[in-house]
C-alpha positions, -999 to +999 in steps of 0.1 A: -569-401-600-558-437-597-523-426-591-534-404-562-553-433-546-523-456-550-500-430-534-524-425-506-525-462-499-487-466-500-480-437-478-492-453-445-474-485-454-442-465-460-446-447-427-451-480-409-421-495-425-400-465-415-413-468-379-404-505-379-370-497-393-364-470-367-373-496-340-349-521-354-321-494-356-328-485-319-327-523-310-295-528-329-279-497-312-290-510-278-275-544-285-242-528-296-242-506-265-249-536-243-221-556-259-196-527-255-205-519-219-218-550-201-184-563-190-173-529-177-206-524-158-202-559-143-167-553-131-177-519-117-206-535-098-184-564-086-158-539-073-186-524-052-204-556-041-177-582-039-201-609-050-203-623-085-239-634-083-251-600-070-230-582-096-244-603-124-280-597-112-275-559-109-258-558-143-289-574-159-312-551-139-291-521-151-295-530-187-332-539-184-338-504-168-318-488-196-338-506-222-371-496-206-360-460-203-341-457-236-367-432-249-356-408-221-320-407-233-318-376-254-282-379-266-272-414-277-235-403-274-241-402-236-253-438-233-222-450-214-223-424-186-260-428-184-258-466-180-231-463-154-253-438-135-281-464-135-256-491-123-243-468-096-279-462-084-287-499-085-257-506-063-266-479-038-302-493-037-290-528-033-266-519-005-292-498+013-318-525+011-296-553+023-282-530+050-247-543+045-216-526+034-191-539+009-165-559+027-130-566+013-122-602+013-084-601+008-080-639+004-105-640-025-087-611-042-053-628-037-067-660-052-080-641-082-047-622-086-028-656-085-051-670-111-046-641-134-009-634-129+004-667-117+019-671-082+026-640-062+057-637-041+052-630-004+063-594-009+038-589-037+010-604-015+020-581+014+020-550-009-014-560-023-028-564+012-014-530+022-029-513-009-063-529-003-061-518+033-053-482+022-081-482-003-107-495+022-099-466+045-106-440+017-139-421+017-167-437-003-163-409-029-126-414-033-132-452-037-158-442-064-133-422-083-110-452-084-138-476-094-150-455-122-116-446-136-096-479-130-122-506-129-148-493-153-121-476-174-142-445-180-127-412-193-128-382-170-156-365-190-179-395-184-170-397-147-178-360-144-212-366-161-220-395-137-210-376-106-223-343-117-190-325-111-168-305-134-142-326-153-113-305-140-123-312-104-125-349-111-091-350-127-075-329-098-090-351-071-081-383-089-045-374-094-041-361-059-056-394-047-031-414-067-002-393-053-015-398-017-018-436-022+016-438-038+032-419-009+015-441+016+025-473-002+061-461-003+063-456+034 
C-alpha cells in the first residue's frame, strides 16, 4: 500500500516535469527558428519599407506575434512560411497605417552596393538604376514574388503557402517575370 501512495505522489510531479520539459523544448525550438529566420525576415521587410529602423521594429513585432501565437501553429515544419506571412501582414499594416508607399532611393542602394562590392563602374551604376526602375514599375504582386524568392530566399513551396497559390503557378509567374526583366534590361 505504501508503494501505491508513493506512485500516486510521484505521478503529478512527473507530469509537471514533463510539462516543464515540453515548454523548454518549445522555447528552444522557437529560439532556433528565430535564429534561422530573423535575418531573412529583416531583409524581406527592409526590401519593402526601405528603412532600417522600421524593418528592425517590424522584425521584432513579427517574432513577438509568432511567439504569442505559437500554439496556433499546427505543423512545426511550416514555421518559416508562417512567420513570413506574419511579416508580410505586418508590412501591409504598417504601410496602410502610415499611408505611404515604399519609395526607391537609388542613391542609398548604390551606396550599399558600393560598400558590399567595392566601387561600381559608371556602366554598372547605370544598369543598376535601370533594373531598379524596371522593378519599381512592376505590379505589387510581381515585386512580392521577387522579394520572397530573391531577398528572403524562400523555396517555391513556401512562397506558394504564403501567397495561397499553387506552387506551379508561382514558378511559372516567377520565371516569366525574370525572362521579361532580362529582355527589358537587354534592350
